[in-house]
N, C-alpha and C positions, 0 to 999 in steps of 0.2 A: 564648376563655375565656368562661364563662357564669356569671352570677350564680346562686348556689345558694339554694334555699329551705331545705333542710336537708341534713345529711350522715348518711346512714343506712346506707350500704354499709360492710361491716366492714373493707374494705381502705383506707378513708379517701379513696376517690375521690369526685368531686362527683356529686351527684344535682341536676341543674340545673332551674331554672324557666324558663330561656331568656330572661329580661327584659333582660339585659345581656351583650353579647359584647365580648371582647377577642380580636381576630383577629390571628394572627402570619403575616407574609409574608417572614420572613428568607430562607427557601429559594427564593423567587421574586424579589421586589423587592430584598431585601437583598443577594442574590447579584449584583446589577448593580453593586455598588460596585467602582470601579477597584481592582485589587489582589487581589480575591477571585476564586478559581477552584475551586469545589467539586467533588469527586469524588462519585460515588453513595454511597460509604462515608462521606464527610464529611456529606452530607445526612442520611443515616440516623442518624448520631451526633447531629447537631443536633436532629433530630426527637425523638429519645429525651429529650434534655435539655429540650426545650420541653414535652413531654408531662409530664415529671416535675415541672416547675415549675407545671403546672396549666393551660396554655392550653387553650382549648376548640376552637380552630380553627387548624390548621397548613396553610398554603397551600404545597404541595410543588413547584409549577412548572407548566409548560405542556406536558401530555403531547401527543405527536404533533409538537410544534415541534422537538424535538431528541431523539436516542436516550437521552441521559442522563436527562432527566426521565421519559421513558417507562419506562426501567428502574427508576428510583426508585419509581414508584408500584407497580410489579409486586412489587418486593422489599419495600417498606414493609409491604404487606398480608400478606406471608408472614413477615417477620422481626420485626415490631413488634407487640406487643399494647398498644394505646393504652388507657390508664386514664382519661384525662381529655379528650383531644383527639379531634376528628374531622378526617380528612384532606380537604383541599380541592384541586380541580384548577382551574387557571386556563386561561381561553381567551377567544375573541372570539365576538361574534355572528356569525351566518352571513354569507356573502358576499352582496353586492347581486345581486338577480335570481335567487337560488338558493332552495332549500327547506332548512330546517333539518334535516329527516330525511335528506336526501341530501348534506349537507355533510361532507367528510372530516374536518375538524378538530373538528366537533361530535361525530362518531362516535368520535374518539380521546378526547374527554373522557368519554364513556360507557364506552369501553373500559378507562379508567384504573381503574374500580371505585370511584372516590372518591364517598362519599355526598353531598358538597356540591360545587357547582360555582360559581365566580365568573366571570361574564361581563364583559368590558370592552366598554363602549358609548360611542359618541361622543355628547356633549351640547353641543358648541360647533358652531354652525352653519357656521363657516368650515372646521372640521376635516371636517365631513361632506362639504362640496362640494369641498374641495381634496384631502383625504387619501383619503377613501373614493370620491370622485368619483361621488357619487349624489345623489338628492334628499332634502330634509329628510323628506319623507313616507315614502320608502323606508327611510330609517334607522330611523324608528319602527317600520315593519313588521319590519325585521330584528330589533329588540329583541323585539317582541311574539311573532314566530314562534319565535325560539330559546328564549326563557324558557319559553313554553307547552309546547313540545316536550320540553324537559328535565324539566319538572315532570311531564308525562305519563309519562315514563320512570322516575318515582319518585325523582328527584334533588331535593334542596333547592338553591335558586338564590339567589345574591346578585349584584347587578349593580353594578359600578364605573363611575360616570359620569365618564369621563376628561375632564380640563380643564373640570370643571364650573363652578368659580367664574369663570374667564375667559369661558366660554360664557354664564353668567349675566349677566355685566357687558355682553356684546355683545347678547344677546337673551334676557331673562329668561323670557319665555313659552315659547320653544322649549325652553330648558333644563328648565323645570318639565315640559313635556309628555313629555320622555324619562323623567323620574321617574315620572310618572303611568302612562305606558305599561308600564313595567317592573313596577310594583306591581300594576296590573290584570291583567297577564299571569300573575302568581303569584310574582314575586320576593319572598322574605321580607324582605330588607333592600336598600335602594338607598343606595349609598355616594357621597357627595359628595366628589370627589377634587380636591385642590389640587395638580394634576400639575406645574405650574411652581414651586410653592413660594413664590408672591409674596404670599400673603395675610397679614393681621395679625389678631390675636385678635378685636377689636371687629368687624372686617368679617366674619369667619367667623360669629360669633355672630348677627349681624344677618341674614345670608343664610340660615343654618340655620333660624332662627326663622320666617322668612317662607315658606320652602319647606315646612316642616313644617305651618304653618297652612294653606297653599294647596293642598297635595297630600294630606295625611293619611297619607302613606306612612311606613313605618318607616325612619329614616335612619341612616346611619353616616358616618364621616369617615376620609378617607385624606389625611394631610398630608405633604408634603415639606418639607425644612428649609432651604430657600434663603434665607429671612430670619432663620433662627435661632429661629423661632417654632413649629416643628412640634409640640412638646409642649404649648405654650401654646394653639396653635390647636385641638389635639385636645380639650383640656379646655374650651375656649370652646365648641366644638360640643356637648360633653356638657351644659354649662350651658344650651345652647339647646334641648336635648331629644334629641340623638343618643344612641342606645343600643347602638351598634356602633363600636368603634375599631379601626383597623388600624395595626399597629406592626411594627418590626423590632427584633431583639435588638441592643443597643448602638447603635441609630440607623443600622445599615448601610443603604446604598442608593445609588442613582445620584446623581451629582454630589456634594452635601454630605450626602445621606442622607435618612432618613425619621424619623417620630416614633419616638422611643426607647421600646421596650416597658417598660424597667425604671423610669424615672421616671414614665411614665404609670400603670403599674400600682401603684406606691408612692403616687402621689397619690390614685388611686381608693380604695385601702384605707385609707391613713392620714389623708388630708385630706378625702375625701368620705364616708368610712365605708361604702363599697360592698365587700361581701365577694365578691371575684372569684377567690380562690384557695383551694385546699384548706387546711385548718388546718395551720399550721406551714411552708407553702410559701414564704411571704414571707421567712422567715429563711434561705432557701436562695438568695435572689436574687443576692447577691454572688458566690457560688460558681458559679451557673449562668452569670452574665455572664462570668466569667473562663474558664469551661470552653469556652464558645462561641467566645471570642476565641482561645483556644488552637487550636481546630479550624480556623478561618479563617486562622490564622497571622498574626494582627495583635496587636501589643502592646496590652493593655488600656489605655484612657485613664485616667491617674492622677487626673484632675480630673472624671471623670464623676459626676454627681449620684448619691447614695445608694451606689453600688457601687465608686466610685474609691477607691484606696488613700489619697488625699488628701481624700476627701470629709468626713472627721472628724478632720483633722489640724490641730493648733494650734501656731503658732510664736510669736506675739507674747506678751510677758510679761504684758500687760494681759489678754489672753484667759486665760492659764494661771492667773492670780490669781483670776479670776472662776470658772473651771471648778473650781478646788480647793474653792470654796464650794458650787457647784451646777453640774453639767455642763450642765443645760438653759439656762443663761444664755447660752451661745454655740453651742448645737446645737438644730437645730429638731425633731429626733427622737432617740430613743435608737438609736444605730447597730446595736445588736444586733437590733433589729427586722427589719433587712434583711440580717443576717448579716455586718455590717461591724464594725470596731472603732475606738474613739477612739485617736488617736496624739498623743503630744507630741513636737514637733520640737525639738531642741536646736541652738541657733545663738548668734551674738553678740547676738541679740535676747532671749535667754533671761534670765529673772529667777529668783529663788529658787523661785517657785511651779512654774515649768517644770521645774526640776531635781528637785524633790521629787515631782512627779507622774510624771516619767519614771523616777526611781528606783523608784517604786511600781510602775509598768508593767513594769519589768524584774526586779521581785522583790527589790529592794534597799532595806531599811528604813533610812532616813537618821536615823530616831529624833528628828527635830526638831532635829537638831544645826545650829544656825545657822552656826556657824564652819565646819564641814564643807561645808555647802551654799555658803557664800560663797566657799570656796577653789575649789570646782568651777566656780562661775559665772565667777570671774576667770580660771581656767585655760582654760576654753572660749573666753572672749572673747580672751585672749591668743593662743591657737592659731588661732582663726578669722582673726585679723588677719594671721597668716603664711600663710593660705591653706587651712588644714584646713576641712573642712565636715562637721559631725556630723549634720545632718538627714538626710543621705544615707548615713551610715555609723554605724548603731546599734551594731554590734559594737565598733567602735573607741571609741565613747563609753562603752559598758558597761566595757570594759577600763580606760578612764580613771577612771571613777566607781569601780570596785572598788579601783583603786590608791589613790585618796584615802581611801576608807572603810576599807580594810584596812591602810593604811600602808606598802604595799609593792606593787610591780608583780608580776603573775603571770608567772613565768618557768619554761618548760619546757626551755629550752636558752639558751646564750650564744653570740653571734656573735663570733668572732675575726676573721674577714675574709671577703670574697668578692670575686670578680673574673669578669668576662665577656670573652671574646675573640670578636670578630666578624671573620670572615675572608672576604674577597672574592677567590675564586680566578680565575685566568685562563680556566678552562673555564666560567665563568658560575655556579658553585655558590657559594651563600652559606652558610658554616658558622658555627654559633653554639655556643660551648662555655663552660660556667660551672664554677667551682670554688668551693666553699664550705668554710670551716673553722669548725667549731662545737664546743661543749662541751655534753654532756648526761649527766646522772647520773655526773659525774666522768670521763667518758670524752671524749678528744679525737677528733673525727671529721673526716676529710677526704674529701670526695666530689666527683666530677666527672660531668658529664652533658652531652649535646648536646640541642639543641632547635631547633624551627623558627623561633625568634626568641630575642633575648637573655633576655627575661622568662620564656619558656617553658623555656629552658635552666636559669635560676636555680631555677624551680620544680621541675624534675626533679632537680636536684642536691640540693636541700633534701629531697626525698622519699627519694632514694638514701641520704642520710646519716641520716635520722631514723626512717624507717619501721620499721627493725629494733627501735628502742628503743620507738617509740610506733606499734604496728601500727594504732591508730585512724586515723592519717593516710591510710591506704589508701582510706578511703571518701570522702575529700575530693575535690571536683571543681570547677575554676574555671568558673563559669557565665557571668560577663560581665566585661569589662575595658574601662574608659573612661579616656581621658587628656584633660586640658585644660591648655593653656598659659595661666597666669594673667597678669593685666595687669602690664606692666612695660616698661621701656625698654631691656632688654638683649638683645633679639632671641633668638638661639639659647641665650643664657645665662639666659633668664627662668626663673622658678620654675615647676615642673611639678607638677600634682596628678594622682594616680591613684586611682580608685575601683575596687575589685575585689569582685565578688559570688561567694561560694563556697557549695557545698551538700554535704550528706552524706547525701542520700537522704531525709531526713525533715524537712529544713528548709533555709533559705538565710539568709546574713547578708552585710553589706556592710562593707568596711574602707577606710580612706583612708590615703595616704601623700603626702608632700610632699618634694620634693628639688630639687637643681639640675639634675637631668636625669631622664629617663623611668625609667631602670633604678634609680636611687637611690629614687625615689618608689615605684616597684613593689616594691622589697625591703621597705620599711616596711609597705606594704599587705599583702604576703605574710606578713610576720611576724605582724601582727595576725590575719591570717585563720587561720593555723595555731594560734596561741595560743588564739583563740576557739573553734576547733574542738575542741581538747583539753579546754577548759573545758566545752563542751557535752557531751562524752563522759564527763565526770565524773573526769578524770584529775587527781590532785593535783600541784601544782607541786613542783619539786625544789629550786629556788633561792629 
């Protein structure tokens, strides 16, 4: 990502002055996270998201090291028209005793067609001697030869000084000599890597300041998050004069991860005043974060700064009272700046202000009715004492709130009875059959269905019985199902709470049920889910 001087292109892309880079390495370093295994199609999709977000450099992987990365570079240049980003190939300096012009992996970097190449180089004396098994002087020659050769071939070169901070601690003069050699050979930026992730912000700032003063090289920072300080270390390096920061989307990376792209960029834009994204791109940050999480098949962190669904969620009554006066009293930024929203959580901690704000969020005008608000507060506290949880079940809370505000519960049908038969047959087959007896629009309905579990059988029976009368229910799909046995001393007779997430193709909602067993709790949550789905569809209640 590159700081821009002006935006003059009609398509809104950046025209950069190259004074500050934010460099994304999700497709290379981020892909090393445990549990991530990206296909070429996945990498292409993520690259498109990152380019749309406005990053200026996308490190796509190590061409020649594996067929997947080689294929990615070939396809990316054919299938993606980059508006903001430049594609970067990653590789190592030439082998000891060889020539860069004859090294096969250096050739693979050139064959990738990437306009920018990042070379990893050893800057820790012990790594040179033990890992590379060569001399300190030969290591410098490997850096000099590889950088100068790639520059001669018309490539822009960045150099990652691996284990720089550990190397600096062991032998500061040698570590700095690697930086000087890379810069003198033509590297545009030399990146100081906290490869082990053990540094703290004050230490990073001191080292970067000294190296900058002693070498005159343009410096960057690559921070791992093993101390939980990767974002802070990255910003400390910027404070010390670094003008290139390397990050990964959502902080993905080896061990505990890398500096997270999104809080780094948000801090640069909103706290430092650096314009590093195209106009309007910052407001897409939450969407981009969640889209990339979807591609890598990892649930987005709910408590991630700026983009987590809980980043601007407020639960305490004291917070709600202050936010009702001025949202800035308990929020460091307007969440809309990063594409997020403020949420009020309703729980037994809720006060009047929480209920009023939540009503406003749901589009229900409580009209300053203190008696109504008081009833809702007391009802929430009473039900949460029994085990309900409304901060995780907005749809159930909205139904409760509408019931109090409108003076009656929304009913589209009435339950006469339901039952589930679970049969364990001698042949090893487990059969689940549910029968429901309902009343809807004056008609008595009896429906039976089988399912792959008792709750699924109940769900199917309800659909069999009601879809003829309410065809809108055909769009509903159970997205998530969670069960928790609440605290108690009754063992298998303890209270059970079920949370169900349902979707209709255009949105999702969560409902809660409490019961003496899983099936009874599930029935409650299903009833709320169906009722809310019909409410969303604009169906008028019949009872």
